[in-house]
N, C-alpha and C positions, 0 to 999 in steps of 0.2 A: 516723686514719692506719692503713694496712695493717699487720697484725702480721707481724714478721720472725721466721721460724723458724730456729733454730740449725741449722747444717749437720749437726753430729754427731747432733742429735736426729732430723733427717730421715732420715739414714742408718740410725739405729737402728729407726725406724718401718718403713722399707723392708725391713730385714733380718728383722724380726719377721713382716712380711707374707709374705715369701718362705718362712720357716720354716713358717708356718701352711699355705701352699699345698703345701709338700713333704710335711708330715705328712698332710694330707687326701688327697694323691695316693698315699700308701703303702698297703701291704696292710691289709685290715681285721683287727681283732683278734677272736680266737675262743677260747672256753674248750672244750677237749676234755675231757670228763668221763671219769673212770676207766672202763676197759673193764668191762662187766658180763659175767662169765664164768660161764655156767650149768653148765659141765662140770668146773670145778676144775682146769684144767691151766695152771699158772703159765707154763710155757715157751711154750705155744701163745699164751697171752694176750699175752706179751711180743712174740712174732713179729707178731701182728695189730697191736698198738699201734705198733710200729716202722714197719710198712708204711703205716699210716694217717698217721703223722706225716711220713713221707717224701713221701707224695702231697700233703699239705697245705702242705709247706714251700715258701716263696716265694709262695704264694697267700694265706696268712694269717699273722699274728703270733700264735703260740700262747702262752697264759698258762702260766707254769712250773707243772708238775704238783704241786710241793710246795705252792705257794700255793693251788691248787685243792683239794688234799686237806685242807689246814689249814682252809680256809673251810668245806668240807663237814662236817668234824669239829666245828667250832665251832657249826654250825647243826644238828648231830645228824641229818644227812642221809646215809643209807646208799646209796640208789639214786636218784641225782639225775634219771635219765631218767624215772622213774616218779613224780617229785615235781611238784607244781603249779608253774608258772613264777613265780607270785607269791611262793612261798617262797624262790625263788632270786634275787629282786630285790635283797636285801641283799648277797649275794655278788657279783652283777653290779656293783653300785654300788661296793663295796669294791675290786674288781679293775679297775674302769673298762672293763668289757667287757659287752656285752648279749647276744651271740649264743652259744648253746651247741650242742655236737654230742655226741650219745650213741651209743655203739656197743655191741652185745650179741652175744656168741658163744652161739648157741642149742644147737648140737650139733656134735660132731666125732667121726669114726671113724678110728682109726689102724690100718691093716692093709693087706692086699694091694691093696684098693681103698679109698683114703682118701676121706673125704667131710666137708664142712663147711658150716654154714649160719650166716650172720651178718646182722644188720640194723643200720640207723642211723636216727636222727631228729635234726632240728635245729629249734630254737625260740628265741624271744627272751624274755628275762626279763620277766615281767609280762603277757605275751600268752597267753591260754588257747587258743591254736591252734598247730598244727604248721606250720612253714615248709617242711619237707622230710621225707620218709620214704622209705627205701630198704631193699631186701631182696635178698640174693644167696646162692645155694647152688650148690655145685659138687661133682662127683665126679672122681676121678682118671681116669675113662674118658670124660669129656665130649669131650675133644679127640682121641679115638682115630680114626686113619685106617687105610687099608689097611696090612697087614703089621704092625699093632700100633704104628705110629708115633703120637706125640703123647700117649702115656699118661703120667700123673703118678703116681708111686708114693710120693712123700714128702708127708706131711701138712703139714709146715711150708711147703713150696713151694706147695702148693695153697692154704694159708691166706693166704700173701702175695699170690698172684694174685687170690684172691677179695676180699680187703680192698682191693686197688688198684681193682678193678672197682666195688666199692661206693662208694669215694670219687670215682671218675670219674663215677658217677651223680650224686653230690652236687655236683660241680663243673660238670657238663654235663647237667642233668636232662632236657633236651628232646632230646638228641642220642644218648645212649648206651643202646641197648636190646639190645645184643649178648648172645648167650647165652640169650635167652629161648626158650621153646617155645610153640607154638600148640596150644591144646586146643579142640575143638569146643564151642561154647556150648550150654548145656542148653536143650532145647525141651520135652520131656515132663516130667511130674511137678512142674510149677511152678504157682503160684497168684498171681494179681494182683488186688487189690481196686481197683475203678475208681471208687469213690465219694469218694476223697480228692482234694482240690484240691492239685495239686503246683505251682501257679504261683509259690509263694513258696519253692521249694526252695533251700536255701543250704547251711549247714554240716551235716556228718554227724559223729556220734560212734561210734567202734568200741568196743563192749563186749567184755571179754575172752571169748574162745571157751571153750566147755565141751569136755570130751573124755571119751569112754567107751572109749577103747582100753585094752587090758589092760597094755601095757608102755609106759613113757615118756609117760604121760598128760599130765603138766604141760608137758613139752617140746613135745608135739604142739599143745596149746592155745596156748602162747605163740608158737610158730612161725606158726600160722594167724593169730593176731591181728596179729603184726608184718607178715606177708605181705599181709594185707588192707589195712592202713594204707598200705603202699607201693604196692599196686595202685591204690587209690583216689586217692592223690596223683598217680600217673602219669596218671590219667584226668582230672586237673584238679578234683577234688572238695575243697573246703575242709574241713579236719578239726579237730575239737576235740582239744586236747592230751590224750593218754592219762592223764597225771597228774591232770588235772581229772576225768576219768571215774572213775579209781580213788578219788579223794578223795570224790566224790559217793557211790559205792557204800559206802565205809567209814563216812562220816558218817551215812548213812541205814541202816547195818547191813544192806545188801543183799548177803548172802553168796551168794545163788543167782545163777548166771549165766543170761543169756539174756532176762531180763525186768526191768522196773522198775515200782514202784507210782507212783501219781499224783504224790506229793510228790517222789519221786526224779526223775521226768521233769521236773518244774518246776525242780528244782535244776540239772539238766543244761541246760535251756533258758536259765535266767537266768545261770548261771555259765559255761557253755561255749558258749552261743549256738547250740546244736544244734537243728535242726528234725527230724532223723531220727537214729535209732540203728540200727546194723546189727551183727549178731552171728551166732553159729552154733555148730555142734557138729562136732568131728572124730569121725566114727563108726568109721572104720577107718584105721589107718596101720601097715602091716606091710611087711617086707622079704622078698621071695621070690627064689629063684634060686641060692642057694649061693655059689659062687666069684664070680660076677658078679651081685650082687643087683639086683633091680628093685623099686621101691616099688609098693604097692597102697594107694590112698587113697580114702576115702569122706567126703564133706562134706555138711552141711546148713546153709543160710544163710537168714536172714530179715531183712527191712527193716521197721522199725516207725516210725510217725509219733509224734513226741514228744508233741504236744498231746493226741491222742486215745488213744494207746496201742494203736491198731489196727495189725495186720500189713498192710502194703501189698504185699509180695512175699515169697514163700517158695519155696524150691527146693533141689535138691541135685545132686550130681554124683559119679560114681564112675569112677575111671580107674586103669590100671596103666601102668608105664613101658614096656611092650612094645607099646602100641597104635600108636605111630608108628614102630615098628622097620622098618628097611630091610634089604636084602640084607647078609649077613655080620654081622648084628647092629648095623649102623650106625644112628644116630639113636635108639637105645634110650636111655631116660631112666633113669639109675641113682641120681640124687640125689632123696630125698623132698622136700627143700625146693624144688627146681626144678619138680617135678611139682605141688606145692602152689601155687606161684606161678602156673603156667599155668592151673590149674583155677580159682583165684580171679579171675584176669584174665577168663576166660570167663564166670564167674558175674556179676562186676561189670559186664561189658559188657552182659549181658542185662538187669540191673537198671537201669542208667543209660539204656539204650535205651528201656525202658518209661517212665521218668520224662520223657525228652525228648519222647516221643510224647504223653504226657499234657499236657505243658507247651505244646507247639506242635501244634495240631490240623492244621496244613497237612502234617505228615509222615505 
């Protein structure tokens, strides 16, 4: 005999199915990690966090910050953005959220010409790769037009605008490239080794940059590292999570930047899946020009094959913010982060073009 289903039971089943569909169709859940503030300005950090949350509202369900802080404290994690995703797996399981977003304020200048640089990275707990990396830098003079219109003189206002642009990049990574500058790619002073087979090129790891600048050395190195991660991500390069890189360096006691011994390279290959690592040195980062400062930046970058430890590409670039200047001072670059972003875009394009030519002889 066919089994008779009670009508109330049938309605309950249908209701549960509808609820499940409604939940699955809702916004995804996201853990916004505490803002990493490298300058120690609590007010500015609150401004950036508020702007980030406002941009994410309606697109994601954000885990309550107290639950996130309590979970990080219980796990003795101070900087979750620099922690391996595997260490965050327990927190993700506890909060029933797998995706993390980390934001860092690298530098900020409050004065007649405010300036700010922030970056962001997103990843999934348990995956030793980055899902997204972004970098934004802005000066109050970026939008200046004729007769001085478009100037932003308030750092908080500039911070809100820059944070919104960063999150817009996160929400629309393939569509939002506004505010970038174009720097001529390096041609002279580069070296490429042609004996390495690049047919298996896949994931890259970015090692922390070194810095030899006299002032703000740590800030310059961190900005360059974050900017390169964002540039490579924009160019479609799969990236090893920086927490995995830091963990490898720490466990192997590799305190020197820019190079790895054989065992460290093996750990990076096995744990982070990296076939290449790229790093470099900030050789110059100075501000010139007085009332309307312009940056002067010099960089050296090198790409190394993980298996052999051989340098595949090495080169550098030096630029100032005045090189693209137009009449009346328009198109001058005032933000060091913006110039840094453009320079690393040019360098990365040269490196990736070389890899593509090696991989595809028809080009």
